[in-house]
N, C-alpha and C positions, 0 to 999 in steps of 0.2 A: 812285444819288445819296444815299439815305440813309445808305449805310454810308461812304462816302468822305468826306463833309463833317466828320463828328465825329472820324473817325481823323486826317484833315489837321489838324484843330485841335489835336488832341493831340500830333502830332508836331512841329508848328511851334512851339507853346508851349514844349514841352520843349527843342528845339533852341535855341531864343533863350535860354533860361534857362541851358543848361550850356555853349552855344557848341559843340555837336558836331553833325555830320550823324547823323540819326535816320531809320530807315526800318522800317516793319511790313510783314512778309512772312507768307505762309499757312504752312501745315505742311509744304508741300513747298519752302520758302523761294523762293516765286514773288512777286514784289514787288506790294504793295498800295498803299501811300502812301509817300512819302519827303518830307523837310524840305528847304529850301534848303541850299545848301553853305557850309560853314564851313571854308574851306581846300579845297586841290586833292583832289578825289574819287579813289579808287583804282579800279584796273581792274574789280575785282569789283563795286563799287557802280555804276558806269558800265553794266557789262554789264546788271546786274538792272534798270536803268531803260530801257535800250534794248531789251532782250529779255524783259522781265517775268520773268526768272529768271537766276540765276547759273549756271556751268558745273556738269556733273556731277561734275568733280573737286572744285569749291568746296563743292558740296552735301555730298560724302563727308567732305570735311574737316572741316566744321563739324559735322556729325552725329558725327564721331569724338570730340568732346569731351562727348557724353552730353548734348546739350542737349535731347533729346526726352524724356528721364526727368527732368531738373533741376526742381528745385521753385523755383529763385532764380536770380540772375545768374550767368553762367559768363563769364570771361574767356578770349578766344581770342588767342592770340599772331599777329604778322604772320605771312604766308605768301606769299613771292614767287612760288612755282609757280603759284599761283592768283590772284596780283595783289590779295591782300588786306592790307590794313594792321591793325594790332591792333584789336580791337573787343570790345565787351561785348555779350552775347547774354542777353535776359531772355525766358523762355518767357511766353507769354500764356496764363494758365491761368486758370479758373473753375469751380466745381461738378465738380471732377474731370476737366475735359476740356482737353486741349491744343488750343488753337484759332490758334495761329500764333507768331510771334517777333518780338521788337523787337530791332534791332541798332543799336547806337550805335559809330560809329567813333571811335576813342581812339587815336591814332598813338603817343603818348608814355605810354600806360597811366597818365594823370595824374588820372582821374576820381576825386574823393574819396568816402569812403563816405557823406557826406550827400547828394552828388550821384546816387550810385547808388541811394539811397534815394527821392529825388524821382523818379528814372526808373522806379523799381519801383512807385511809386504811379501813374505816368502809364500804366505797362503794365497794371496792374490795371483802370484806366478803359477802355483799349483792349480788354481781354478782354471786359469787360461788353458793349462795343458789338458786338463779334463775336459774342458769345453772343446777344444780342437778334437780330442780323442772321440767325443760323443757325436761331433758333426760327422767325423769319418765314418763312424759305425752306422749312423743313420743313413749316409750316402750308400754305403755298402749294403745295408738292408733294403734300400729301395731298388738298387741293382739286382739284388738277389731275387726279390718278389717279382721284378719285371721279367727275369729270366724264367722263374718258375711258371708264371703265366704262360709263356710261351712254351716253355717245355710240356705243360699238361694241356695246352690247347689243340685244337684240330688241324692247325695248319702244319703239314709235315716238313716244309723246308725251314720253318721257324723253329720246329721242335728240334731238328738237327744242330741248327746253329746256336740255340740256347743249350743244348748238351755239351757241346764243344766249348761254349764260353764258361759254363759252370765249372767245367775242369780246368780250364786254361787259366781262370782267374782265381782259382783256389777256393771256390766254395764247396764243391762236392767231388770226391775221389771215387768215380764209379764207371765201370763199364755196363754192368747189370745191375738192375734195379728192380725193386717193387714198390708200389704205392699203397698205403693205409689210408682209408678215409673213416673219419669218425664224425657221427652226426647225433644230435640230441633230438629226443621225440617228445613232442608235446610239452616243452618246458612251460611252467607257470610264468617265469621271467626269462624272456628269451635273451635280454642282454647279459644277466648272469650266466646263463648257459653258453652264450658266445664266449665270455671272458673265462670259464671254466675250461672249454675246448681250447682255447688259445693257451692258456696257462699249463695245461697237461701236454700239449705239443712242445711248448719251449722246454719243459722239464725232460720229456723224452729225448729231445735233441742233446740236451746236456749229457744224457745217459749213454749216448753212443760215442764212439772215438770220433775225435776231430775230423772233419770234412766227411762223415760217415753217415749223414742224414740232414735233410732240410725239412722245414715245415711252412705251412702256409693255412692262414684261417680266411673263410670267406662267412658271410653272414648266415649260409644254410648249412655249413659243414666246414671240416678241417681236413687237411692233408698232409701226409707225411711220406716223404721219399727216401728210402733207406737204401744204401750201397751194401750190395752182396758181393763183393769182390773179396772180401776178408772172409774165408770159409769158417773161421773160428768165432765169429761174432754170433749175436743173438739173431735166431731166425725171425722172419717176419711174424710168424704166430705167436712167438715169445714177446716181441714188441708189442703186439696188439694187446695180449694179456696184461702187460705193463700199463699200457695206455688206459685200459679200462680202469685200472686201479688208480692212476693218477687223476683220471676225470673225476672219479668218485670223491676223491680227496679235495679237488678243487671246486667241485660244484657245490650248489644248494642241496639240502636235503630233498630226495624225491627226485633228483634228475636222472633220467635214464638216457644212457648214451649206447649206441652201437657201432660195430666197426666191421668194415670190409676191407678184405685183403686181396689186392690184385695180384695177377700172375708175374713170375719173373720174367723181365724183358730187358733187351739192351736199353742203355740210358735214352737213347733218340726216341724210342719207342715207349716212353713212360706214359704218354697220353692213352696208350692201349690199357696199361695196367691200372691208370685212373678211373677209366671208364668201368673196368672190371670190378674194381673196388666199390665204386658207387652202385652198380647192379647189385653186388654181394650185400651192401648194407640194405638195400631195399627187399632183399630176400630174408635176412635175417629180421626185419621188421615184421614181416608176414608170416614167416614159417618159424614156429616156436622151437622145432626141434635143433635148429642151428643155435639157439642161445644168443648172446650178445655179440658173437664174433662168427662172421662167415667168410670162408676163403673161397674166391672164384674157382679154384682147382677142385674144391669138394662139393660143389654146387649139384653135380650131376646134371639132371634132366633141367634144373632150374636155370642153368647156364644159357639154355636155349630160351626157355620160357620168360626169362627176365626181361629180354629184349621186347618182347611183345606186351607185357603187362602194362606199360604206360600208356598205350594206345587201345587198351580194352575197353569194349563197351559192350551193352547186353546182346547186340546183335551178333557178338563174336562167339557166343557161347551155343550150344546145343539148346534149342527151344524149350525141350523137356527138361532139361538140367536146370535152365533158369526159373522154370516154374516150381520145381523142387526145392531150390534155394531160397526162393522168395517167401515161402512160408515157414516160420521158426518152429511150427509143430512137427516139421518134417526133418529136424536136426538128426534124430536117431537114424533115419533112413539114410542121410548124408553120410553119417558116420560109418555105416555098415557098408555103403557102396565104396566108400574111399579105402576102407579097409580091404575089402574084396578085391579091388582092382589092383591096389599096390601089392598084394600078394598073388597076383597073375591069375585070378579066378579060383584059387585053391580054397575050396569051401572048408574043409577040415582045419587048416591053419587059421582062417579067418573066424571060425567059430571059437576056435581056443583063444585067440588073442581079444575077443570081445566077450569071452565068457558067456556065450549063447549056446542054446541048445541047436542042434542043427536043423531041425524043424523051424525054430524061430529064425534062424538066418534065411532059410528059403523063403519064408512067408515075407519077409522085410524085402529080399531081392525080388520077389515077385510084385510087390507093392511098387518098387521102384520103376520096374518095367511098365506097370499100369499106369503110373503119373506121368512118366517121361516119354512113353511110346517107343523107347529103345529096347532092342533085343540084347541080351547079355551074352548070347551065343554067337552074336555077330561080331567080328574082329573090329570092324569099321565103327560099329556103335560104341563098343568097349573103349576104342582109342579116343572117339569124340567125347565120351564122358570123362574118361581119365584126364585127358588133356585139360578140357573145359574145368573140371574140379581143381587142377592145380594153377591154372590160369587165374580161376575165382579166388583162390587163396592169395595170389599175388596182388590182385586187384581189389583186395578188401571187400569182397561180396559178403553178405551175411550168410551165416550157417554154411560156410564153405569148409570147415574143419580146419585142422592145424597140421 
């Protein structure tokens, strides 16, 4: 409201003075405020009011006159193709910044030099309003980022204070929340990947209700804190699916992103959900069956294993399993062992799943025992091999299966 009221007063006063339609648009020619009509509005004006921006063709036409670089008023002739009557455009500039445009519909191109001067003075006032609003938004954004850093940090007292401040200062309306983490993997252009993630998060924020979510971008990942107080809103899974689509739209060709969904927590415990989401992203990267989205609550045993994967080294694995994994020629044996252990040692279902004859299955399992020195009838050995295989998958060991 602080922005619209003074801008509306400026355009209404100017329009009444010069008896012309006046509008203020942002830098992308998206409508902010407009005056009452003085005469029949043209199609371009009506579209800007109804859809909050004119067509891409009309934008390109207006920009073709150099209004983005202009320091003063620019006259635009009528253009029937885009439904525009003749108009005057005055860039809204202050302190070296372009903040928007003032458009004055002038069908007969009859505005006098004096009237254009008065319009330029009004445009200067509008530019100052937009500049103050921009500074306020920048300050609010800095405050919001600072609070999010502390909300998602490791200091419990700071997190509690940040959660309270986010609500008290009107940034987020949430008692319960979940955190989404999005990460790009092996991008050819890291800067483009970071911009894509940031753009996707901003668009997701606009898609949720006001005060329903906050986003932050970091060099290695982005995070979105979503309020779950409104039971009728989209679920974290639905938001994650939307975020995947938005990242694909924002990113360069070939960009691969994955998303982790943390558990639902009290807002002051959002750092826990944040860590869970980061662990879930790591699992999604290594374990193909999770696809591009992995939810902490759906990870099963990987909830436990994910916490060990970062510190995994060769000494952590069963020595026989390490030897098996180190030779690419043993990949079929690794696949067979994984399937057998995943099915709790059920030979029949394992053979069916791998389309193997039972004798072939037993031969492969005997070779596994021979190469690893483990005994598959031993519960301890089976557990060591099974955990070792899953940890190896998370740690990115070759030939560890998926």
